[in-house]
N, C-alpha and C positions, 0 to 999 in steps of 0.2 A: 623403531626397531633397528637393531644393528646385526651385522653379520659377524663372523668369527674374527675378522680383522678390525672390528670396532667401527667400521663404516656403516652407513645406512644401506637400505635396500638399493640395489642397482636400478637405475632408471634407464630406459631405452627409448629413443625417439620413435622407434617403430611401434611402440605401444601408445602413441599419442603425445600431445604437448607435454613437455616436462613439468610445467607448472601444475597441470592437472594431476599428473602422477604424484607429485610431491604433496599437493593438497589432499589427495585421496588417502595417502599414507597417514598424514597427520590427523585427518578426519577419523580414520579408523582407530587410531591410538586413543583419541578423545572418546569415541563411542565405547571402546573396550574398557576405559577407565585407567589405562596405563599412564595417561596424562589427565589428571583430575581437574575439575572446575576449581579455579582459583590459583592453579599452578602457573608459574612463570615459564614461558617457553625459552629455548635456547636463543641466542642472538642470531641475526640474519647471517652473519659471517660463519657462525658455528653450523647452521643449517647448510650453508653453501658447501662447506668443507665436508660435512657428513655425507651429503648426497652427491657430491661432485657436480654441482650445478652452479650457475651464475647467481649473483646477488639479485639481478633483475628477475630471474626465474623464481627465487625465493619470495621476493616482494609481491610478485603477481599472485603466487599461490596463497600467500597470507592475506592479500586483499580479498581473494575469493572466500576464504574462511571467515573473514571479518564481515563480508556482506551477508553471510549466512547466519551471523550472530554467534558463531562458535568461539571466536576469540575477540579480544579488545586490544587494539594497538594503543600504545602510550608514547607520548613525546619523550625522547631521550631515555626511555626505559624499555625493558623487554615486554613483549606482548604477553597477555595472560589469557587463560582459558575462561570463557564467559558462560558456556553452556555445553551440555553433553550431547545435545541434538541440534541439528540445524534449525534455525528459525525459518518457517515457511513464509516467504514473502508473497502476499497476495498480489496477483497480477490482474490488471483491469483490461478487458478486451471490449472495445466499443463497436465491433463490427455489426452487431445485431442486438435486439432486445434479449434474445435467448443467451447470447454470450455475456451480456451485462449481468443477467440474472445468475448465470453460472459463476461469474466472478465473485458474487456475493454469497456463494454457498459456504456453509460452516461459519457464518457470521451472525451476530445477534444485534438487533436494533434496540437501544435503550432510549425511550422517549423522555425528553426533559420537559417540554412544554408544547402546548398547541393552543393557539388563539389568534385573535385579530391584532394586526399591527399596522402602523402607518409607515410605508416604505415607498417613497415617491419614485425612486428609480425602478423598483419592481413593478409598480403600477403602470409605469410607462411601457415596460416590456410587455405587459398584458394588454396594452392599448387602452388603459383606463386613466381617468383624471388623477393627477399626482396626489391629491388629498384623499382619494378613496382607499379605505382600508383593505388590506389583503390578509389572508389567513397564512399563518406561518407555523411550521413544525420545526422544533429544535430537537435534535437527537444525536446520539453518539453510536457509532458502529463499533462493535467489539469483535476481536479476533483472538481466539484462545484466551478469552476473558480479559483481554487487554484492549483499552480504547485506542483505536487506530485511525478513526475518521470522525471529523466533526461535521455534521450535516445540518444545513439550513435549507428548508424546502418550502416554497411559497405556492399558494393557489389563489386564483381570482375568487372574489367574494362568493359567487354563485356555486362554485365548486367546493370551496372550503367549508361553507356553511352546511353542506350535506355530509361532511365527514366528522367523526369524533375521534378523540385521542385513542380510544380503544380499537379503532379500525386499523391502526398501524401495527399490525401483528406479524408483519413480514419484513425481513431484512431488505427486500426489494420494494421500495415504496410505490413505484409506478404500478407494480403488480397488485398491490393492495387497492390502489385507486381504481384500476380497471375492474377488479372484482367487486368492490363495494358500490361503485356507481354504475356498473353494467355498461361500460363503454370500452372502446378499443382505441388505443393511441396508435397513430400511424408511424411515428418516428420521432427522433430527437436530434437537435443540433448540439454538438459537443464542442466546448472550448476548453483547452488545457492552459493553465497558467502556473506560474511559480510565485509563492508568497512566503512570508516568514510568520511564525506563530506569535500572536500578541498574547498578552497576559491571560485573557479569558480562555482562548483556545488552548494555550499551553497548560493551564490548570485543569481544564476538562480532560485533556488527553495525557496528562502526566508527562509532558514533553517540554524541553527547555524553551524559554522565551527567546525568540529570534531564530529558532531552528527552522530549517526549510520545510515547506509544505508543497505537495503536488495537488493543485486545485482543479477539480473537474466541474465546469458549469454546464448544465444540460437543460435545454428548453424542449419540453414534450408537447406535441400537438396532436389534435384529432385529424382524421382524414380530410376534414374541411379546412384544415390549417389554423384552427383556433388553439391558442396556447392554453394549456391546462395546468402545467406544473413547471416551475423554475427551481432547479435543484443546484445547490452549491455544496460540494463535498470537499472538505479540506483534509487531505490525507497525509499522514506522516510520511515524509519522503524517504525515511530510512526503512520503511516497511512496505512500500508500494512500488510497483513498476507498471508501465503501460506497454502493452503488446500489440503490434500491428504486423500483418503480413504485407510486404511491399513487392508486388509483381513487377517484372521488368516490362514496362509498356513503351519503351523507347525503341523505335524501329531501327 
């Protein structure tokens, strides 16, 4: 949008960070269709001149729009509009079982396979002989019909044998396990890691080989401390974030 003098809308620091104001203007133009999907945007220098802001402010605002999936930046070329609406980035909150379940709202679980496998490292986690088979669920989690998470979930033999593929009818697997088996899990130990997508995961999630993954490993236990479920969720790093509240506990 331009004023009568050809300049963009005036930005005022009293209305908040300039990069956010700039991003909001461009976001509105994209939503209204005045800048269409596939259109190339002005250069960073042109934006800076139009809105009387610094190049750093322009770049920060564009990065925000890129993180929302609205634009796609290109090396040595002008950015282009990639979508008319922001991509909703699922956020994972591990504070409680309720928050984990809420994080999976509006997602769908597509089961690929369920059966027994030999997985020595997993058997060790369950405190079993390395050659003892465990039950394994392979599934993909969908968000807005797009595969965003590759899930591998293991169960010890006595637990897995009581479950069937059709039992996994909930995007929150531990909730299915509790309901189908009539037990209550007491908590989970969560480990976050960074990995890159191998060929199998990349193909399953329509994601480039070598692209970053946010991996969440979770070991669920009964109130007696018995491990019931070992879950490995490989999430697309461009579509997931992790949220924590960090209180100031330093005296």
